[in-house]
C-alpha positions in Angstrom: -8.3 10.7 -30.4 -5.7 11.9 -27.9 -6.9 9.2 -25.4 -6.5 6.5 -28.0 -3.0 7.7 -28.7 -2.1 7.7 -25.0 -3.7 4.3 -24.6 -1.7 2.9 -27.6 1.6 3.9 -26.1 1.0 3.6 -22.4 -1.6 0.7 -22.0 1.0 -2.0 -21.8 3.2 0.0 -19.5 0.2 0.7 -17.2 -0.9 -2.9 -17.1 2.7 -4.0 -16.3 2.9 -1.4 -13.6 -0.4 -2.5 -12.0 0.7 -6.2 -12.1 3.9 -5.3 -10.4 2.0 -3.9 -7.4 -0.2 -7.0 -6.9 1.3 -9.6 -4.5 -0.1 -12.2 -2.2 -0.6 -9.8 0.7 -3.1 -7.8 -1.3 -5.4 -10.8 -1.7 -5.0 -11.8 1.9 -6.2 -8.5 3.5 -9.6 -10.1 4.3 -7.8 -12.0 7.1 -7.8 -8.8 9.1 -10.8 -7.9 11.1 -10.4 -4.3 10.0 -9.8 -4.9 6.3 -12.8 -2.8 5.3 -11.1 0.3 6.7 -8.9 0.7 3.7 -11.7 0.4 1.1 -14.1 3.1 0.2 -14.3 5.1 3.3 -14.2 8.4 1.5 -17.2 7.5 -0.6 -19.0 6.3 2.5 -18.3 9.4 4.4 -19.5 11.6 1.4 -22.7 9.6 1.2 -23.4 9.9 4.9 -22.7 13.6 4.8 -24.9 14.0 1.8 -27.8 12.2 3.6 -27.4 14.5 6.6 -27.2 17.6 4.5 -30.2 16.5 2.5 -32.2 15.8 5.7 -31.3 19.3 7.0 -32.3 21.0 3.7 -35.4 19.0 3.0 -36.7 19.3 6.5 -36.0 23.1 6.4 -33.8 22.6 9.5 -36.9 21.4 11.4 -35.0 18.5 13.1 -31.7 20.3 13.4 -31.8 20.4 17.2 -32.6 16.7 17.4 -29.6 15.9 15.1 -27.2 17.9 17.3 -28.7 16.3 20.4 -28.2 12.8 19.0 -24.7 13.6 17.8 -23.8 15.0 21.2 -25.3 12.1 23.1 -23.5 9.6 20.9 -20.2 11.4 21.4 -20.8 11.5 25.2 -21.7 7.8 25.3 -18.5 6.9 23.3 -16.4 9.1 25.6 -17.9 7.5 28.7 -17.3 4.0 27.3 -13.7 4.8 26.6 -13.3 6.2 30.1 -14.8 3.1 31.6 -12.6 0.8 29.5 -9.5 2.9 30.5 -10.3 2.9 34.2 -10.9 -0.8 34.3 -7.8 -1.6 32.3 -9.7 -3.4 29.6 -8.7 -0.9 26.9 -5.1 -2.1 26.9 -6.3 -5.7 26.6 -8.6 -4.9 23.7 -5.8 -2.9 21.9 -3.4 -5.8 22.4 -5.8 -8.3 21.0 -4.5 -9.8 17.7 -6.7 -8.8 14.7 -5.2 -11.3 12.3 -5.2 -14.9 13.2 
């Protein structure tokens, strides 16, 4: 009942408030190559963490060493790739590349 009372008094105000925040830039965010970064990254991170924790629990930590090995190898490959791009000067060109056309 309290929810109905709150909705009765605040629904119009809330809908006007929401409408005031919507402008054309909101609908044009897909023009950016990285528009997905502002979407549901928290839910995606939580789902990925849940899968990793489930695998650890369900496998009784049988593959724990493999998971740490793969994570470490992936981090090393990423670091080496960044080092290579930095040493060749390509990193600055990639960072200066316009994402929105």
